[in-house]
C-alpha positions in Angstrom: -40.7 -101.5 244.1 -42.6 -98.2 243.8 -44.3 -96.3 246.6 -48.0 -95.6 246.5 -50.7 -93.6 248.3 -54.5 -93.2 248.0 -55.8 -89.7 247.7 -58.2 -87.1 246.3 -56.9 -85.0 243.4 -57.5 -81.3 243.8 -59.6 -79.7 241.0 -57.9 -77.2 238.7 -59.9 -74.2 239.8 -58.9 -74.8 243.5 -55.3 -75.6 242.4 -55.0 -72.2 240.8 -56.0 -70.5 244.1 -53.6 -72.7 246.1 -50.7 -71.9 243.6 -51.4 -68.2 244.5 -51.0 -69.1 248.2 -47.7 -70.8 247.3 -46.5 -67.7 245.5 -47.2 -65.7 248.7 -45.3 -68.3 250.7 -42.3 -68.2 248.3 -41.9 -64.5 249.1 -41.0 -65.2 252.8 -39.9 -68.9 253.0 -37.5 -71.2 251.3 -38.7 -74.8 251.3 -36.8 -77.8 250.0 -40.0 -79.4 248.5 -42.7 -77.3 246.7 -45.7 -79.3 245.6 -46.4 -79.1 241.9 -49.8 -77.9 240.8 -50.6 -81.3 239.2 -49.6 -83.1 242.4 -52.0 -81.3 244.8 -54.1 -83.8 246.7 -55.7 -84.8 250.0 -54.1 -88.0 251.2 -56.4 -90.8 252.4 -53.8 -93.4 253.0 -50.1 -93.8 252.5 -49.3 -97.3 251.3 -45.5 -97.2 251.0 -43.5 -99.6 249.0 -45.7 -102.2 247.2 -45.6 -104.7 244.4 -47.8 -104.0 241.4 -49.7 -107.2 242.2 -50.5 -106.0 245.7 -51.7 -102.6 244.4 -53.9 -104.4 241.8 -55.6 -106.5 244.6 -56.2 -103.2 246.5 -57.7 -101.6 243.4 -60.0 -104.6 242.8 -61.3 -104.5 246.4 -61.9 -100.7 246.2 -63.8 -101.1 243.0 -66.0 -103.8 244.5 -67.2 -101.4 247.3 -69.9 -98.8 247.2 -68.6 -95.3 247.9 -70.2 -92.0 248.9 -71.5 -90.2 245.8 -70.7 -86.5 245.1 -70.0 -84.5 248.2 -68.5 -81.1 249.0 -65.4 -80.3 251.0 -64.3 -76.9 252.3 -60.6 -76.2 251.5 -58.8 -73.6 253.5 -57.8 -71.6 255.3 -54.0 -72.0 255.2 -52.4 -73.9 258.1 -49.1 -75.6 259.1 -47.6 -78.4 260.9 -44.8 -77.6 263.3 -43.7 -74.2 264.7 -46.2 -71.5 263.4 -43.3 -69.1 262.7 -41.1 -71.7 260.8 -43.4 -74.6 260.0 -42.0 -77.9 258.6 -45.2 -78.2 256.4 -47.4 -75.5 255.0 -50.8 -76.6 253.8 -54.4 -75.8 253.1 -56.7 -77.2 255.7 -59.5 -79.5 254.6 -62.9 -80.0 256.3 -63.5 -83.3 258.0 -66.8 -83.9 256.2 -68.8 -87.0 257.1 -68.4 -88.5 253.5 -64.7 -87.9 253.6 -64.4 -89.6 257.0 -66.5 -92.5 255.7 -64.3 -92.9 252.7 -61.1 -92.8 254.8 -62.5 -95.4 257.2 -63.5 -97.8 254.3 -60.1 -97.3 252.6 -58.3 -98.1 255.9 -60.6 -101.2 256.6 -59.9 -102.7 253.2 -56.2 -101.9 253.6 -56.1 -103.7 256.9 -57.7 -106.8 255.4 -54.9 -106.7 252.8 -52.1 -106.4 255.4 -51.6 -102.6 255.3 -51.2 -101.1 258.8 -53.8 -98.5 259.9 -52.4 -95.0 260.5 -51.9 -94.4 264.2 -52.1 -90.6 264.0 -55.4 -88.9 263.9 -56.6 -88.1 260.4 -55.9 -84.5 259.7 -57.0 -83.8 256.1 -54.9 -81.2 254.3 -53.3 -80.3 251.0 -49.5 -79.9 251.3 -48.2 -76.8 249.5 -44.6 -77.0 250.7 -42.5 -79.1 253.1 -39.0 -79.6 254.5 -38.6 -76.0 255.6 -35.2 -74.5 255.3 -35.4 -70.8 256.2 -37.7 -67.8 256.4 -40.8 -66.8 258.4 -44.3 -68.0 257.7 -46.6 -65.4 256.1 -49.3 -66.5 258.6 -47.4 -64.7 261.3 -48.2 -61.3 259.8 -51.2 -61.9 257.5 -54.3 -59.8 258.2 -57.7 -61.4 258.5 -58.6 -60.4 254.9 -55.5 -62.1 253.5 -56.1 -64.6 250.7 -54.5 -67.2 253.1 -57.6 -67.2 255.2 -60.1 -67.7 252.3 -62.0 -71.0 252.0 -63.2 -72.7 248.8 -65.7 -75.4 248.1 -64.5 -78.5 246.2 -66.9 -81.2 244.9 -65.5 -84.7 245.3 -66.9 -87.7 243.4 -63.8 -89.9 243.1 -60.4 -90.8 244.6 -57.3 -92.4 243.1 -54.3 -94.6 243.8 -51.1 -92.8 242.9 -47.6 -94.1 242.2 -44.8 -91.8 243.5 -41.8 -90.9 241.2 -39.5 -89.1 243.5 -37.1 -87.7 240.9 -39.9 -86.3 238.6 -41.8 -83.0 238.8 -44.8 -83.5 238.9 -44.1 -86.8 240.8 -47.5 -88.5 241.2 -48.9 -90.8 238.5 -52.6 -91.9 238.7 -52.7 -95.7 238.7 -56.5 -96.2 239.2 -59.5 -94.0 239.9 -62.4 -95.1 242.0 -65.7 -93.3 241.3 -68.2 -92.5 244.0 -71.9 -93.6 244.1 -71.8 -97.0 242.7 -69.8 -100.2 242.3 -67.6 -100.2 239.2 
C-alpha cells in the first residue's frame, strides 16, 4: 500500500525563492534529503499507509464540504526544528492564518470520522527544504538581518490536495485529488 498526505502545494514563484534559500543552505550543510522544487508543500495531515479505496472515501468526504475561499499566507522567514546550529529539519515558516487553521481542523475532523488518528503535536505549518541533517552548520547562525533567509512572501491559497508518496522517485509526491476552496465540488 502507498503512503499519503494532505497538503497545500507551493506556487511556482514562491518555490523559486525557496530554492534560492536551499542553495544558500547547501553551501554550509549536507542533508540526506533535499526537497525537490515540485514537492514543496505545507502539510495539513499525514495519512500514512492507506488503500486506494480508503483514500477515495476521504476524497469524497472532502469534496462534499465547503472550504475557505481564497486566502493569503505569509511564507518565511527561514526556521528549523532541532538544534539551531545543526537542525534536523530546515524549513520556511508559514503563518497560522485563520483560514489555514479552519482548513486543518476540518481535514482532521473528517479524518477522525474515517478512522485516521488526530495528530497529537501542535500544528506548526512550514515548508520543508531539507531534512535528516548529516553535517555542517546552519546559515541561520551567521545570517545578517538583511539576509534573504529572513524575507517573507505572500502566497494565495485556494485549494489543497491529497498526495501519494513515491519514496524512490525525485520528485516523489503525486497529486491524487485536488479540493478547491469556496464551494462544494
